C-alpha positions as CSV (number, residue, x, y, z in Angstrom):
1,M,152.5,91.5,53.6
2,D,150.0,92.1,56.4
3,R,149.3,95.8,57.1
4,R,147.2,97.2,59.7
5,P,143.5,99.5,58.2
6,G,144.3,102.7,57.7
7,V,142.8,105.9,56.1
8,S,142.4,105.7,52.4
9,V,144.0,107.8,50.0
10,R,140.6,109.2,48.8
11,L,139.7,110.5,52.1
12,K,143.5,111.7,52.6
13,L,142.7,114.0,49.3
14,T,139.2,115.0,50.3
15,L,140.5,116.3,53.5
16,S,143.1,118.1,52.2
17,Y,141.1,119.4,49.1
18,A,138.9,120.8,51.7
19,G,141.9,122.0,54.2
20,F,143.3,124.0,51.5
21,L,139.8,125.7,50.0
22,M,139.2,126.6,53.8
23,I,143.0,128.1,54.3
24,A,142.3,130.0,51.2
25,G,138.5,131.2,52.4
26,V,140.0,132.2,56.2
27,L,143.0,134.0,53.8
28,L,140.7,135.7,51.4
29,L,138.3,137.0,54.8
30,G,141.9,137.7,56.4
31,A,142.4,140.2,53.6
32,V,139.2,141.7,53.7
33,W,139.8,142.8,57.4
34,V,143.1,143.9,56.6
35,F,142.9,145.8,53.2
36,L,139.0,147.4,54.2
37,L,137.7,147.0,57.2
38,R,140.9,148.2,59.4
39,Y,140.0,151.5,57.6
40,V,136.6,152.0,59.0
41,P,136.3,153.8,62.1
42,D,135.4,152.5,65.2
43,R,133.4,155.7,66.2
44,A,130.7,157.6,64.3
45,M,131.9,160.6,62.4
46,L,129.1,163.4,61.8
47,K,129.6,164.9,58.0
48,N,128.1,168.1,56.7
49,P,125.0,167.4,55.0
50,D,125.8,169.4,52.2
51,D,129.0,167.2,51.5
52,R,127.4,163.9,51.7
53,P,123.7,162.6,51.8
54,D,123.6,160.1,54.3
55,G,125.4,162.2,57.0
56,V,126.8,159.0,58.8
57,F,129.5,156.8,58.3
58,P,129.1,153.1,59.7
59,I,131.1,152.0,62.6
60,R,133.3,149.2,62.4
61,S,131.4,147.3,65.1
62,V,128.3,147.5,63.2
63,L,130.1,146.1,60.0
64,L,131.9,143.2,62.1
65,D,128.3,142.5,63.6
66,V,127.0,142.1,59.9
67,F,130.0,140.7,58.5
68,A,131.0,138.0,60.8
69,P,127.7,135.8,60.2
70,R,128.0,135.8,56.8
71,A,131.7,135.2,57.1
72,A,130.9,132.1,58.9
73,A,128.2,130.9,56.9
74,V,130.6,131.6,53.9
75,L,133.6,129.1,55.4
76,V,131.0,126.7,56.5
77,F,129.8,126.4,53.1
78,L,133.1,126.1,51.4
79,L,133.7,123.2,54.1
80,F,131.0,121.4,52.8
81,F,131.9,122.4,49.2
82,G,135.2,121.2,49.6
83,L,134.7,117.8,51.3
84,L,131.9,117.1,48.4
85,G,133.8,118.4,45.7
86,G,137.1,116.6,46.8
87,W,135.7,113.4,47.1
88,I,134.1,113.5,43.5
89,L,137.6,114.9,42.6
90,A,139.7,112.5,44.4
91,G,137.5,109.6,42.9
92,R,137.4,110.6,39.3
93,M,141.6,111.0,39.6
94,L,141.9,107.9,41.4
95,A,139.9,105.5,39.1
96,P,142.9,104.9,37.0
97,L,144.6,103.4,40.1
98,T,141.5,101.4,41.1
99,R,141.6,99.5,37.5
100,I,145.6,99.1,37.8
101,A,144.8,97.4,41.0
102,D,142.1,95.3,40.0
103,A,144.5,94.0,37.1
104,T,147.0,93.1,39.6
105,R,144.7,91.2,41.6
106,T,143.8,89.5,38.6
107,A,147.2,88.7,37.8
108,T,148.3,87.4,41.2
109,K,145.8,84.7,40.3
110,G,147.3,83.5,37.5
111,S,145.5,85.4,34.5
112,L,148.5,87.2,32.6
113,S,146.1,87.8,29.6
114,H,143.9,90.4,31.2
115,R,145.1,94.3,30.1
116,I,144.2,97.6,31.7
117,R,143.9,99.5,28.3
118,L,143.7,102.6,30.0
119,P,141.7,105.4,27.3
120,G,142.8,108.9,27.2
121,R,145.8,111.2,26.4
122,K,149.0,110.5,28.4
123,D,149.4,111.2,31.5
124,E,151.2,109.6,34.5
125,F,148.4,107.2,35.6
126,R,148.3,106.2,32.1
127,E,151.9,105.7,31.5
128,L,152.0,103.3,34.4
129,A,149.0,101.7,33.3
130,D,150.9,101.0,29.8
131,A,154.2,99.8,31.5
132,F,151.7,97.4,33.6
133,D,150.5,96.3,30.5
134,A,153.7,96.0,28.7
135,M,155.4,93.9,31.7
136,L,151.8,91.5,31.6
137,A,152.5,90.7,28.2
138,R,156.3,89.8,28.1
139,L,155.7,88.2,32.0
140,E,152.9,86.2,29.5
141,A,155.2,85.3,26.8
142,H,157.6,84.5,29.2
143,V,155.5,82.1,31.2
144,A,154.2,80.4,28.1
145,E,157.8,79.9,26.9
146,Q,158.7,78.5,30.0
147,Q,155.8,75.9,29.7
148,R,156.8,75.0,26.4
149,F,160.6,74.6,27.3
150,A,159.5,72.4,30.7
151,A,157.4,70.6,28.2
152,N,160.1,70.0,25.2
153,A,162.5,69.4,28.2
154,S,160.5,66.8,29.8
155,H,159.9,64.8,26.5
156,E,163.2,64.8,25.9
157,L,164.6,63.8,29.2
158,R,162.0,60.8,29.2
159,T,163.7,59.6,25.7
160,P,166.8,58.7,27.1
161,L,165.4,57.1,30.2
162,A,163.0,55.1,28.3
163,V,165.5,53.7,25.8
164,S,167.8,53.1,28.8
165,K,165.0,51.2,30.3
166,A,164.2,49.2,27.3
167,L,168.0,48.3,26.5
168,L,168.1,46.8,30.3
169,D,164.8,45.2,30.1
170,V,166.4,43.6,27.1
171,A,169.3,42.7,28.7
172,R,167.9,40.6,31.5
173,A,165.4,38.9,29.1
174,D,168.4,37.7,26.7
175,P,171.0,36.5,29.1
176,D,173.0,35.5,26.1
177,Q,173.4,39.1,24.7
178,D,176.4,40.7,24.3
179,P,177.0,42.8,27.5
180,G,179.6,45.1,26.0
181,E,176.8,46.3,23.0
182,V,174.6,47.1,25.7
183,I,177.1,48.6,27.4
184,D,178.2,51.0,24.5
185,R,174.4,52.0,23.9
186,L,173.8,52.7,27.5
187,H,176.9,54.7,27.4
188,A,176.0,57.0,24.5
189,V,172.2,57.4,25.9
190,N,173.7,58.6,29.2
191,T,176.3,60.9,27.8
192,R,173.1,62.5,25.7
193,A,171.4,62.8,28.9
194,I,173.9,64.3,30.2
195,D,174.8,66.9,27.3
196,L,171.1,67.9,27.8
197,T,171.0,68.6,31.6
198,E,174.2,70.6,31.0
199,A,172.6,72.0,28.5
200,L,169.7,73.1,30.4
201,L,171.7,74.6,33.5
202,L,173.3,76.5,30.8
203,L,170.6,78.2,29.8
204,S,169.2,78.8,33.1
205,H,172.7,80.3,33.8
206,A,172.3,82.6,31.1
207,D,168.7,83.7,31.6
208,Q,169.1,85.0,35.3
209,R,172.4,87.0,34.0
210,S,174.3,85.8,37.4
211,F,177.9,86.1,35.8
212,T,180.8,88.5,36.1
213,R,181.7,91.0,33.0
214,E,185.2,90.8,31.9
215,H,186.8,91.7,28.9
216,V,186.8,89.4,26.1
217,D,188.1,89.2,22.6
218,L,185.9,87.3,20.8
219,S,188.1,86.9,17.9
220,L,190.4,85.0,20.1
221,L,187.1,83.1,21.1
222,A,187.0,82.3,17.5
223,E,190.3,81.1,17.0
224,E,190.1,79.0,20.1
225,A,186.7,77.2,18.9
226,I,187.6,76.5,15.6
227,E,191.4,74.9,17.3
228,T,188.9,72.7,19.7
229,L,186.4,71.5,16.2
230,L,189.0,71.2,14.1
231,P,189.3,67.4,14.1
232,L,185.8,67.4,13.4
233,A,185.9,69.5,10.7
234,E,188.6,67.5,9.2
235,K,186.6,64.4,9.7
236,R,183.7,65.9,7.9
237,G,185.8,67.5,5.2
238,V,184.8,71.0,6.1
239,T,187.6,73.5,5.5
240,F,187.9,76.9,7.4
241,E,188.0,80.5,6.3
242,T,189.0,83.1,8.7
243,S,189.0,86.8,8.8
244,G,188.8,89.7,10.9
245,D,189.7,92.3,13.7
246,I,190.1,92.6,17.2
247,T,186.9,92.7,18.9
248,P,186.7,93.5,22.7
249,T,183.7,93.4,24.3
250,L,182.5,92.8,27.9
251,G,181.0,89.6,29.1
252,S,181.5,86.1,30.5
253,H,184.4,84.4,29.1
254,A,183.0,80.7,29.6
255,L,179.6,81.7,28.2
256,L,180.8,83.3,25.1
257,L,183.3,80.7,24.3
258,Q,180.1,78.4,24.5
259,L,178.4,80.9,22.5
260,T,181.4,80.7,19.9
261,T,182.1,77.2,20.2
262,N,177.8,76.6,19.2
263,L,178.0,78.4,15.8
264,V,181.1,77.1,14.8
265,H,179.7,73.6,15.8
266,N,176.6,74.3,14.0
267,A,178.5,75.4,11.0
268,I,180.4,72.2,10.8
269,V,177.5,69.9,11.4
270,H,174.7,71.5,9.4
271,N,177.2,71.8,6.0
272,L,177.4,69.7,3.1
273,P,178.1,65.9,2.9
274,E,181.4,66.7,1.4
275,Q,183.4,69.9,0.3
276,G,181.7,71.9,2.8
277,T,183.4,75.6,3.9
278,V,182.7,77.3,7.0
279,W,183.6,81.5,7.1
280,V,184.5,83.1,10.3
281,D,184.5,86.9,10.6
282,T,185.0,89.3,13.3
283,G,184.5,92.9,13.0
284,A,184.5,95.9,15.2
285,R,181.9,99.0,14.6
286,P,182.1,102.2,16.6
287,D,179.9,100.8,19.1
288,T,179.1,97.5,18.6
289,V,181.6,94.1,17.9
290,A,180.4,91.6,15.6
291,L,181.1,87.9,15.2
292,T,179.7,86.4,11.7
293,V,179.8,82.6,10.8
294,E,178.4,81.5,7.6
295,N,178.4,77.8,6.1
296,T,177.9,75.9,2.9
297,G,174.8,73.8,3.2
298,E,171.3,72.8,2.0
299,K,169.0,75.7,1.0
300,L,166.3,77.5,3.8
301,T,163.6,79.8,3.6
302,P,163.6,83.1,5.7
303,Q,160.6,80.9,7.9
304,Q,162.7,78.2,8.3
305,A,165.7,80.3,9.3
306,S,163.7,82.3,11.9
307,T,162.7,78.9,13.6
308,L,166.3,77.7,14.2
309,T,166.5,79.5,17.4
310,E,163.8,77.8,19.2
311,R,164.6,75.5,22.4
312,F,164.5,71.7,21.0
313,Q,164.2,72.7,17.2
314,R,166.0,70.7,14.8
315,G,166.5,69.9,11.2
316,T,166.4,67.0,9.7
317,E,170.4,66.5,9.6
318,R,170.4,66.8,13.2
319,V,168.3,63.8,14.1
320,H,170.3,61.5,11.9
321,T,174.0,61.8,12.4
322,D,176.4,61.6,15.4
323,H,176.8,65.1,16.2
324,A,172.5,66.0,16.5
325,G,173.0,67.0,19.6
326,V,170.1,68.4,22.2
327,G,168.0,70.7,20.1
328,L,169.6,73.5,22.0
329,G,172.5,74.5,20.4
330,L,171.4,77.8,18.5
331,A,168.6,78.5,21.4
332,I,172.0,78.6,23.9
333,V,173.2,81.0,21.3
334,K,170.3,83.3,21.4
335,T,169.7,83.3,25.1
336,I,173.8,84.0,25.7
337,T,173.4,87.2,23.3
338,H,170.3,88.1,24.9
339,A,172.0,88.1,28.5
340,H,174.8,90.3,26.9
341,D,172.2,93.1,25.5
342,G,173.1,91.8,21.5
343,T,171.3,90.8,18.7
344,L,171.1,87.7,16.5
345,T,170.2,87.6,13.0
346,L,170.1,84.7,10.9
347,T,170.0,85.1,7.2
348,P,170.1,82.1,4.4
349,R,172.7,81.9,1.9
350,P,171.4,82.5,-1.9
351,D,173.3,79.6,-2.5
352,G,172.5,77.4,0.7
353,G,173.6,77.4,4.4
354,I,173.1,80.5,6.6
355,R,174.8,83.6,7.9
356,I,174.4,83.9,11.6
357,T,175.5,87.4,13.1
358,V,176.2,88.2,16.5
359,E,176.5,91.7,17.6
360,L,177.4,92.9,21.3
361,P,178.0,96.2,22.8
362,A,181.8,97.2,22.3
363,A,183.9,97.5,25.3
364,A,185.1,101.0,25.9
365,S,188.6,101.5,24.8
366,G,191.2,102.4,27.2
367,A,189.0,100.8,30.0
368,G,190.7,98.2,32.2
């Protein structure tokens, strides 16, 4: 925003300090006049020499002649002292703002690694500097994450396009090749690209939190997700065990259904080759509701479990199955959870598999 040049804050504070000091001096001199000089007689009075050795009282006009020049000199000194002292004090007081402004200008140029780190005890300026440093840290982490995400997304989108081009080149070079096979492979590659694009759009929608919050029951969403994915579970020999209570929360029905579906789908696909089990449980606490999805499967370390919510992170089984997905399933779960002010916990099971718990704020009882 373009602004016209104006008086600096330092000069304004300096003039304010000097002005208040001058007002205080004038009030002090006024108090001297009101409470002292006004009681001095304006005419000479003779006293008995035996009562007072000097014999004559000073009169008001004489005192004013003596007092006025010195009072004026004091006011001039106060003005000079107020301007000089105010300028120095204002500079010291505004020094932290200068550092904050310099850091802001540095950040606007694209350098987010700079920090103010203002020393000293806690006050308003240091609270502002600490908040600005925290904002820069979050912004730097967010930008780095977005850059990694953009790089991964570009790579993932380039792969199906490159495969499609290769299939078309092969079909053009070999006219005798069965077109049905090429069409089937192109369809599979195109479906994967569409799934990836839809997942990216869903992530963007959840990140922006541009959704309407309504009353949602996680237990009903879990039932719907299980019913939808039951054919896939039967095909892979996975059985469900469900339990839980009504779990009311506030959020987007579509996003929370996607979250629940992703968790159940992940539990089915990353399970034992046969005789696998998925446990789905919902529970209500005083202030939160929880959805827990647990499955059998290969053993995972805590370090491996902590990476599963990274975008485009895949385990070995994800790449070699027909339901490999696009590597965004649990990343979408994490984003949707955070968009609903919830927490996501991944805990490896000692016997293999993983337990994933989503906790969300509970809806107020009786609210409609």
